C-alpha positions as CSV (number, residue, x, y, z in Angstrom):
1,M,131.4,20.0,-27.7
2,N,129.2,22.4,-25.9
3,P,127.3,20.4,-23.2
4,A,124.2,22.2,-24.1
5,T,124.3,21.1,-27.7
6,V,121.7,18.4,-28.5
7,L,123.1,15.7,-30.7
8,P,121.5,15.2,-34.1
9,H,119.5,12.0,-34.0
10,Q,116.8,9.9,-35.7
11,R,113.8,8.8,-33.7
12,A,110.8,6.7,-34.6
13,G,108.2,4.5,-32.9
14,A,106.7,4.3,-29.4
15,G,107.2,2.1,-26.4
16,V,110.4,1.3,-24.4
17,P,113.3,3.4,-25.7
18,L,115.9,1.5,-27.7
19,V,119.1,3.6,-28.1
20,L,121.4,2.7,-31.0
21,V,125.0,4.0,-30.7
22,H,127.2,3.8,-33.8
23,G,130.9,3.3,-33.8
24,Y,134.0,4.8,-35.5
25,L,133.3,6.4,-38.9
26,G,129.6,5.6,-38.3
27,G,126.4,7.6,-38.2
28,S,122.7,7.3,-37.4
29,Q,121.9,6.4,-41.1
30,Q,123.5,3.0,-40.7
31,W,120.6,2.0,-38.5
32,A,117.9,2.6,-41.1
33,Q,116.9,-1.1,-41.2
34,E,116.8,-1.4,-37.4
35,I,114.8,1.8,-37.1
36,A,112.2,0.5,-39.6
37,H,112.0,-2.9,-38.0
38,F,112.0,-2.2,-34.3
39,S,110.0,1.1,-34.3
40,A,106.8,-1.0,-34.5
41,H,107.4,-1.9,-30.8
42,F,110.1,0.4,-29.5
43,D,110.9,4.1,-29.3
44,V,114.1,3.9,-31.4
45,I,116.6,6.7,-30.9
46,A,119.8,6.8,-33.0
47,P,122.1,9.7,-32.3
48,A,125.1,10.8,-34.3
49,L,128.2,11.2,-32.2
50,P,130.0,14.6,-32.2
51,G,132.0,15.1,-35.4
52,F,130.4,12.1,-37.2
53,A,128.0,12.1,-40.1
54,E,125.1,14.6,-39.6
55,A,126.9,15.9,-36.4
56,S,130.1,16.6,-38.3
57,E,129.9,20.3,-37.5
58,L,130.1,19.6,-33.7
59,H,133.4,19.7,-31.9
60,A,134.7,16.1,-31.5
61,C,135.3,14.2,-28.3
62,N,138.7,12.5,-27.8
63,R,137.6,10.4,-24.8
64,I,135.0,7.6,-24.7
65,G,133.7,9.0,-21.4
66,D,132.9,12.3,-23.1
67,M,131.1,10.6,-25.9
68,A,129.0,8.7,-23.3
69,D,128.2,11.9,-21.6
70,A,127.0,13.4,-24.9
71,V,124.6,10.6,-25.5
72,I,123.4,10.7,-21.9
73,A,122.8,14.4,-22.2
74,L,120.7,13.8,-25.3
75,L,118.6,11.3,-23.5
76,D,118.2,13.7,-20.6
77,D,117.1,16.4,-23.0
78,L,114.5,13.9,-24.6
79,Q,113.4,13.1,-21.0
80,V,114.2,9.4,-21.5
81,T,114.7,7.9,-18.0
82,E,115.0,4.2,-18.7
83,F,116.2,2.6,-22.0
84,I,117.6,-0.4,-23.7
85,L,121.1,0.3,-25.0
86,L,122.9,-1.1,-28.1
87,G,126.4,-0.1,-29.0
88,H,128.4,-1.2,-32.1
89,S,132.2,-1.2,-32.3
90,M,133.5,2.0,-30.7
91,G,129.8,2.6,-29.8
92,G,129.9,-0.6,-27.7
93,M,132.7,1.0,-25.7
94,I,130.5,4.1,-25.3
95,A,127.6,1.8,-24.2
96,Q,129.8,0.1,-21.6
97,E,130.8,3.5,-20.3
98,M,127.1,4.7,-20.2
99,A,126.1,1.5,-18.4
100,A,128.9,2.2,-15.8
101,K,127.7,5.8,-15.3
102,V,123.9,5.3,-15.3
103,G,123.4,1.6,-15.0
104,D,120.2,2.0,-13.0
105,R,118.6,3.4,-16.1
106,V,119.8,0.7,-18.5
107,L,117.1,-2.1,-18.8
108,G,119.2,-4.2,-21.1
109,L,122.6,-3.9,-22.8
110,I,123.5,-5.1,-26.3
111,L,127.3,-5.1,-27.1
112,Y,127.6,-5.7,-30.8
113,G,131.0,-6.3,-32.5
114,T,132.9,-4.7,-29.6
115,G,135.1,-5.3,-26.6
116,P,136.4,-3.9,-23.3
117,V,139.9,-3.1,-24.5
118,G,140.3,0.1,-26.5
119,L,143.7,-0.7,-28.1
120,L,142.0,-3.5,-30.0
121,P,144.5,-6.4,-29.8
122,D,144.8,-8.4,-33.1
123,R,142.8,-5.7,-35.0
124,F,143.4,-5.8,-38.8
125,E,145.9,-3.0,-38.2
126,P,147.2,-1.2,-35.0
127,I,145.4,2.0,-34.2
128,D,148.7,3.9,-34.6
129,V,148.9,2.7,-38.2
130,S,145.3,3.8,-38.8
131,R,146.2,7.3,-37.4
132,E,149.3,7.6,-39.7
133,R,147.4,6.5,-42.8
134,L,144.5,8.8,-41.9
135,I,146.8,11.8,-41.7
136,A,148.5,10.8,-45.0
137,E,145.4,9.7,-47.0
138,G,142.5,11.8,-45.6
139,V,139.1,10.8,-44.3
140,E,137.3,9.6,-47.5
141,K,140.1,7.2,-48.5
142,T,140.4,6.0,-44.9
143,S,136.7,5.4,-44.7
144,R,136.6,3.3,-47.8
145,R,139.7,1.3,-46.8
146,I,138.5,0.6,-43.3
147,S,134.9,0.0,-44.2
148,A,136.0,-2.7,-46.6
149,T,137.4,-4.7,-43.7
150,W,134.0,-4.7,-42.0
151,F,132.5,-7.0,-44.6
152,R,133.2,-10.6,-45.6
153,E,133.1,-9.6,-49.3
154,G,134.9,-6.3,-48.8
155,E,134.0,-3.5,-51.3
156,K,131.7,-5.9,-53.2
157,A,129.4,-6.2,-50.2
158,T,125.9,-4.8,-50.5
159,G,126.3,-2.4,-47.5
160,F,129.8,-1.2,-48.3
161,E,128.9,2.0,-50.2
162,L,126.4,2.9,-47.5
163,V,128.9,2.8,-44.6
164,A,131.8,4.1,-46.7
165,G,129.7,7.2,-47.6
166,I,128.6,7.7,-44.0
167,G,132.2,7.5,-42.8
168,S,133.4,10.0,-45.5
169,A,131.2,12.6,-43.8
170,T,133.2,12.4,-40.6
171,S,135.2,15.5,-39.8
172,R,139.0,15.1,-39.8
173,E,139.0,16.2,-36.1
174,A,136.6,13.4,-35.2
175,A,138.3,10.8,-37.2
176,L,141.6,11.5,-35.3
177,A,139.8,12.0,-32.0
178,G,138.0,8.7,-32.2
179,L,141.2,6.8,-32.6
180,D,142.7,8.6,-29.7
181,A,139.6,7.9,-27.6
182,M,139.8,4.2,-28.2
183,A,143.5,4.0,-27.6
184,H,143.1,5.6,-24.2
185,W,140.1,3.6,-23.0
186,D,140.0,0.4,-21.0
187,G,136.6,-0.8,-19.7
188,R,137.8,-4.1,-18.0
189,G,137.6,-2.7,-14.5
190,A,133.9,-1.8,-14.8
191,L,132.6,-5.1,-16.2
192,Q,131.7,-6.9,-13.0
193,A,129.5,-4.0,-12.0
194,L,127.4,-4.2,-15.2
195,T,124.7,-6.5,-13.9
196,M,121.9,-5.7,-16.3
197,P,120.9,-8.4,-18.8
198,T,123.4,-8.3,-21.6
199,L,123.6,-9.7,-25.1
200,I,127.1,-10.0,-26.7
201,L,126.5,-10.2,-30.5
202,W,129.5,-11.0,-32.7
203,G,130.2,-11.9,-36.3
204,E,132.6,-14.8,-36.4
205,L,134.8,-13.2,-39.1
206,D,135.2,-9.8,-37.4
207,Q,138.6,-8.4,-38.2
208,S,138.3,-5.5,-35.7
209,Y,137.3,-7.2,-32.5
210,R,138.7,-10.7,-32.3
211,W,137.5,-13.6,-30.1
212,S,139.7,-12.7,-27.2
213,Q,137.7,-9.5,-26.8
214,I,134.4,-11.2,-27.1
215,E,135.4,-14.0,-24.7
216,L,136.5,-11.5,-22.1
217,L,133.1,-9.8,-22.2
218,W,131.3,-13.1,-22.1
219,R,133.2,-14.6,-19.2
220,T,133.4,-11.4,-17.1
221,L,130.0,-9.8,-17.4
222,P,127.7,-11.2,-14.6
223,N,124.5,-11.5,-16.6
224,A,125.6,-12.0,-20.3
225,Q,124.6,-14.3,-23.1
226,L,126.6,-14.8,-26.3
227,A,125.3,-15.0,-29.9
228,V,127.8,-15.7,-32.7
229,I,126.6,-15.0,-36.3
230,P,128.3,-17.4,-38.7
231,G,129.7,-16.2,-41.9
232,A,129.5,-12.5,-41.0
233,S,132.1,-9.9,-40.1
234,H,132.1,-6.5,-38.3
235,A,129.0,-5.2,-40.1
236,T,126.8,-8.1,-39.2
237,S,123.6,-6.0,-39.1
238,L,124.1,-5.2,-42.8
239,E,125.5,-8.5,-43.9
240,K,122.8,-10.7,-42.3
241,P,120.0,-8.3,-41.2
242,H,117.3,-10.9,-40.8
243,L,119.4,-13.1,-38.6
244,F,120.7,-10.1,-36.7
245,N,117.2,-8.8,-36.0
246,A,115.9,-12.3,-35.0
247,V,118.7,-12.6,-32.4
248,L,117.9,-9.1,-31.1
249,E,114.2,-9.9,-30.9
250,D,114.8,-13.1,-28.9
251,F,116.9,-11.1,-26.4
252,L,114.4,-8.1,-26.2
253,R,111.5,-10.4,-25.7
254,V,112.5,-11.4,-22.2
255,L,113.4,-7.9,-20.9
């Protein structure tokens, strides 16, 4: 990606900036409910990562650090100096990387359905298997197959078609690069230095990031609190939006 390229993004509201970073096969459209809800009190900014969704024409990044740099560059272009940062899934890895790079600008950190180990131990399938199936089956079929694992009710879930459609817009380059980026990333060494108030938010049925990842964040981050959403999986914000938003509001209230 050209460093001068500004990422496509959605922005609404006024107040303290709240930056929402999507994950693998995601896009800014997945945050529609959060943008509508939180823009009453926050300046909500939701970028699309290079190669994903509305940024599918941009050259993809194959390292988490480069994705973090792309979001930081967007915030610099928007003249956002301080912000609250939320990252989901692979976006949570990006958020950890951003916090390690520009932690003095991060007022609060929300790590949602994510962990500090990029190879994703105990994931529903190894990353190498996802790569092989992606090459064999293509992006659209891969998006539907993986998206189904993000919901307790699979393809029958209310939000399934939304996220499957968003994922289908990912470029093949970005779909492969994202898997490579996760496989080569390890954020454990930086955790002790992330001293900002942090909320770890996890659906108890998550098949992508298991408890071992969540517990490692919770026990290692110096200033972290944990919220576990019962009966929800990886797409907690879509499965239980009212509870998800209530937990976020409780955390944001004290920042």
